[in-house]
C-alpha positions in Angstrom: -38.1 -20.5 -15.8 -35.7 -22.6 -17.8 -33.8 -25.6 -16.1 -30.3 -25.9 -17.4 -28.8 -29.2 -18.5 -26.0 -28.9 -16.0 -28.5 -28.7 -13.1 -30.1 -31.9 -14.4 -26.8 -33.7 -14.8 -26.0 -32.7 -11.1 -29.3 -33.9 -9.9 -28.9 -37.2 -11.5 -25.4 -37.6 -10.2 -26.5 -36.8 -6.6 -29.5 -39.1 -7.0 -27.5 -42.0 -8.1 -24.8 -41.4 -5.5 -27.4 -41.0 -2.7 -29.4 -44.1 -3.5 -26.3 -46.4 -4.1 -24.1 -44.9 -1.3 -26.5 -44.7 1.5 -26.8 -48.4 1.9 -23.1 -48.7 2.5 -23.1 -45.7 4.9 -25.9 -47.4 6.9 -23.9 -50.6 7.1 -20.7 -48.8 8.2 -22.7 -47.0 11.0 -24.4 -50.2 12.1 -27.9 -49.0 11.1 -30.9 -51.1 10.0 -31.7 -51.3 6.3 -33.4 -48.2 5.0 -37.0 -48.2 4.1 -38.7 -46.6 1.1 -39.3 -43.3 2.9 -35.6 -42.9 3.4 -34.9 -43.3 -0.3 -37.7 -41.0 -1.2 -36.2 -38.3 1.0 -32.8 -38.9 -0.7 -34.5 -38.4 -4.1 -36.3 -35.3 -2.9 -33.2 -33.7 -1.5 -31.3 -34.4 -4.9 -34.2 -33.2 -7.0 -34.1 -29.7 -5.3 -30.9 -29.1 -7.3 -32.9 -28.9 -10.5 -33.7 -25.3 -9.6 -30.4 -24.3 -8.3 -29.5 -21.7 -11.0 -33.0 -20.3 -11.4 -34.5 -20.6 -8.0 -31.7 -21.2 -5.5 -33.8 -20.4 -2.6 -36.3 -23.1 -3.6 -33.2 -25.5 -4.0 -32.1 -24.7 -0.4 -35.7 -25.0 0.9 -36.4 -28.3 -0.7 -33.1 -30.0 -0.1 -32.7 -28.9 3.5 -36.2 -29.8 4.5 -35.7 -33.3 3.1 -32.4 -33.5 5.0 -34.0 -32.4 8.2 -36.8 -34.9 7.9 -34.4 -37.6 6.9 -32.3 -37.0 10.1 -35.4 -36.6 12.3 -36.6 -40.0 11.3 -33.4 -41.4 12.8 -31.7 -42.5 9.4 -27.9 -42.5 9.4 -25.7 -39.8 8.2 -24.8 -40.4 4.5 -24.7 -39.1 1.0 -27.8 -37.1 1.4 -25.7 -34.5 3.1 -23.9 -34.0 -0.3 -27.1 -32.6 -1.7 -27.0 -30.1 1.3 -23.4 -29.1 0.2 -24.6 -28.5 -3.3 -27.6 -26.5 -2.1 -25.3 -24.2 -0.1 -23.0 -23.8 -3.1 -26.1 -22.8 -5.3 -27.2 -20.3 -2.7 -23.8 -18.5 -2.6 -23.3 -18.7 -6.5 -26.8 -17.4 -7.4 -28.1 -15.4 -4.4 -27.0 -12.6 -2.1 -24.2 -13.0 0.5 -26.5 -12.0 3.4 -29.2 -14.6 2.4 -26.4 -17.2 2.0 -25.0 -16.5 5.4 -28.5 -17.0 7.0 -29.0 -20.2 5.1 -25.5 -21.5 6.1 -26.5 -20.9 9.8 -29.9 -22.6 9.4 -28.4 -25.6 7.8 -25.9 -26.0 10.7 -28.7 -25.7 13.1 -30.8 -28.3 11.4 -27.9 -30.8 11.8 -27.3 -30.0 15.5 -30.3 -31.8 17.2 -29.1 -35.1 15.7 -25.4 -34.6 16.0 -24.0 -37.5 18.3 -20.6 -36.0 18.8 -19.1 -33.1 20.7 -20.2 -29.4 20.1 -16.5 -28.8 18.8 -16.9 -31.4 16.2 -20.2 -30.1 15.1 -18.7 -26.6 14.6 -15.9 -28.2 12.6 -18.4 -30.1 10.5 -20.4 -27.0 10.0 -17.5 -25.1 8.7 -16.5 -27.8 6.3 -20.0 -28.7 5.1 -21.6 -25.3 5.1 -19.0 -22.4 5.1 -16.5 -24.0 2.5 -19.2 -24.7 -0.1 -20.7 -21.2 0.5 -17.2 -19.7 0.1 -16.7 -21.5 -3.1 -19.9 -20.4 -4.5 -19.1 -16.7 -3.6 -15.8 -17.0 -5.3 -17.4 -18.5 -8.4 -20.0 -15.7 -8.5 -17.3 -13.1 -8.2 -15.3 -14.7 -11.0 -18.4 -14.7 -13.2 -19.0 -11.1 -12.4 -15.4 -10.3 -13.3 -15.6 -12.0 -16.6 -18.9 -10.1 -17.4 -17.3 -6.8 -16.4 -14.3 -7.4 -18.5 -16.6 -8.2 -21.5 -18.7 -5.1 -20.9 -15.4 -3.0 -20.6 -14.2 -4.4 -23.9 -17.4 -3.6 -25.6 -17.5 -0.1 -24.3 -13.9 0.5 -25.3 -14.5 -0.7 -28.7 -17.6 1.4 -29.0 -15.6 4.4 -27.9 -12.8 3.6 -30.4 -15.3 3.4 -33.2 -16.9 6.7 -32.1 -13.4 8.3 -32.1 -12.6 6.9 -35.5 -15.9 8.1 -37.0 -15.5 11.4 -35.4 -12.0 11.8 -36.9 -12.8 10.6 -40.3 -16.1 12.3 -40.9 -15.3 15.5 -38.9 -12.1 16.0 -41.0 -14.0 15.3 -44.2 -16.8 17.6 -43.5 -14.4 20.4 -42.5 -12.5 20.1 -45.8 -15.8 19.8 -47.8 -17.3 22.9 -46.0 -14.1 24.9 -46.8 -13.9 23.8 -50.5 -17.5 24.5 -51.0 -17.0 28.1 -49.6 -14.2 28.5 -52.1 -16.2 27.0 -55.0 -19.0 29.5 -54.3 -16.9 32.4 -54.0 -15.0 31.9 -57.3 -17.8 30.2 -59.3 -18.3 33.2 -61.7 -14.8 34.7 -61.5 -12.7 31.7 -61.9 -14.6 28.5 -63.0 -11.4 26.5 -63.2 -10.8 27.2 -59.5 -14.4 26.3 -58.7 -14.0 23.1 -60.7 -10.8 22.2 -58.6 -12.7 22.9 -55.5 -15.6 20.6 -56.6 -13.1 17.9 -57.4 -11.5 18.2 -54.0 -15.0 17.9 -52.5 -15.5 14.6 -54.5 -12.2 13.2 -53.5 -12.7 14.1 -49.8 -16.3 12.8 -49.8 -15.0 9.5 -51.3 -12.2 9.3 -48.7 -14.7 10.0 -45.9 -17.1 7.5 -47.0 -14.4 4.8 -47.4 -13.3 5.5 -43.9 -16.9 5.3 -42.6 -17.4 2.0 -44.5 -14.1 0.6 -43.0 -15.4 1.4 -39.5 -18.7 -0.1 -40.2 -16.9 -3.2 -41.5 -15.0 -3.4 -38.3 -18.2 -3.2 -36.4 -19.6 -6.1 -38.4 -16.3 -8.1 -37.8 -15.4 -8.1 -41.5 -12.7 -5.5 -41.6 -9.0 -6.2 -42.5 -6.9 -7.0 -39.4 -4.2 -4.5 -40.4 -5.0 -0.7 -40.7 -4.2 0.8 -44.1 -3.1 4.2 -42.8 0.4 5.1 -42.1 2.8 8.0 -41.7 3.5 7.9 -45.5 -0.2 9.2 -45.8 0.6 12.4 -44.0 2.0 14.3 -47.0 -1.2 13.6 -49.0 -3.1 14.8 -46.0 -1.2 18.1 -46.1 -1.7 18.4 -49.8 -5.5 18.3 -49.3 -5.2 20.8 -46.6 -3.4 23.1 -49.0 -6.1 22.5 -51.6 -8.6 23.7 -48.9 -6.6 26.9 -48.4 -4.3 26.0 -45.4 -0.7 26.2 -46.0 1.0 23.3 -44.3 4.6 22.2 -44.1 5.7 18.8 -43.2 8.8 17.3 -41.8 8.9 13.5 -41.2 11.7 11.4 -39.9 11.9 7.9 -41.3 11.1 5.5 -38.4 9.7 2.0 -38.2 6.6 1.8 -36.2 3.8 -0.7 -35.6 0.6 -0.2 -37.4 -1.3 1.0 -34.3 1.4 3.7 -33.7 1.2 4.8 -37.3 -2.6 5.0 -37.2 -2.4 7.1 -34.0 0.1 9.5 -35.2 -1.9 10.0 -38.4 -5.1 10.6 -36.6 -3.4 13.1 -34.2 -2.1 15.1 -37.1 -5.3 14.8 -38.9 -7.3 16.1 -36.0 -4.9 18.9 -35.4 -5.0 20.2 -38.9 -8.8 19.9 -39.1 -8.9 22.0 -35.9 -6.7 24.6 -37.6 -8.9 24.7 -40.7 -12.0 24.9 -38.8 -11.1 27.5 -36.3 -8.3 29.7 -37.8 -8.6 32.9 -39.8 -7.3 33.5 -43.3 -3.7 33.6 -43.8 -2.8 31.2 -41.0 -0.2 28.5 -41.7 0.6 25.2 -40.0 3.6 23.0 -39.6 3.8 19.3 -38.8 6.9 17.6 -37.4 7.2 13.9 -36.6 10.6 13.0 -35.2 12.4 10.8 -32.5 14.2 11.9 -29.5 15.6 9.9 -26.5 13.4 6.8 -27.1 10.2 8.7 -27.8 8.3 9.7 -30.9 7.3 13.3 -30.9 4.5 14.7 -33.0 4.1 18.5 -33.3 1.4 20.4 -35.1 1.5 24.1 -34.7 -0.1 27.1 -36.4 0.5 30.8 -36.6 -2.9 31.9 -35.2 -3.7 34.4 -32.6 -3.0 33.3 -29.2 -5.9 32.8 -26.9 -7.9 30.6 -24.4 -9.5 27.4 -25.7 -11.8 24.6 -24.5 -10.9 21.0 -24.9 -13.6 19.3 -27.1 -14.0 15.9 -28.3 -11.1 16.3 -30.8 -8.5 17.1 -28.2 -9.8 14.4 -25.8 -9.7 11.9 -28.5 -6.1 12.7 -29.4 -5.1 12.5 -25.8 -6.8 9.2 -25.5 -4.9 7.9 -28.6 -1.5 9.0 -27.1 -2.2 7.6 -23.7 -3.4 4.3 -25.1 0.2 3.9 -26.4 1.8 5.0 -23.1 2.4 8.6 -24.2 1.2 12.1 -23.4 -0.4 14.9 -25.3 0.0 18.7 -24.5 -2.0 21.6 -26.0 -0.5 25.1 -25.9 -2.4 28.2 -27.0 0.1 30.9 -25.9 1.7 31.3 -29.2 -0.8 30.4 -31.9 -2.0 26.8 -31.2 0.3 23.9 -30.6 -0.4 20.2 -30.2 2.5 18.1 -28.9 2.3 14.2 -28.4 5.1 12.2 -27.0 4.8 8.5 -27.5 7.4 5.8 -26.3 9.0 3.9 -29.1 8.1 0.2 -29.0 11.1 -2.0 -28.0 
């Protein structure tokens, strides 16, 4: 159990206010000078706030018991009641709502036997001195919870983003490497030059995948550059690597100015789509990539000439759809004529 410095500061403030202010409260009510026991009870009531954030029920029990004894001894109403207000706030902020409601009722009943005014004024006092601090404590607890939830949501979102980036970078690289390795093994004895070219492609693809993975790890450590290095201008080079791996790809790109996050999303969608074609298509299948604008939207189309058929959405398609939707767009997949991925993303203003 670790007492926070804020709790110590609050206790000291309530202790000072109680010891100094009670004398003036007694004079105002025409009461006699207070004795040592009264000041001791004031100190005990304030001291209960030391445990408010670690043991709120202890705080309530110590403080309200001191208040009850203080009033039972016939001492005048005074600053000691502020310790009760702080105890109610602590219960609401650090305990359950049900327990807080029970403690609020108990605190009001503790005051009732020594209340010298009408029952209506007691109800008003109870609402002001018990319900209001309890409501404030509940609101503060909800605010803290919302802040924690927002932080957790941000952490989960960042983890999912990193997982998607790693999936796209490493998955693409491994698919190209596997294809090139197969080509190299097939032509190793017949065409050493072709085998050498495949091995060079494996080397280059491995380096690119490692660089991408290193970049994501740097992002995780907080040392990555703020601006992504991938853009639409890298799509032709991506198509070239696909051709070297055995997939014929045609590319049509419109010149359009886009923010970095849009360019990265478009590149990853094209990359994942072509990786799926390379991974699942049969020999002889070709693919086409088109990126153009129409009616205020950026359209990304990746289609192949494979055999029509049913398909299941895996992590790749789910990730592409998430990228498009994160920018306010949509992604559709059609397997009725080969395989076609179409993403529509609104152009930024």
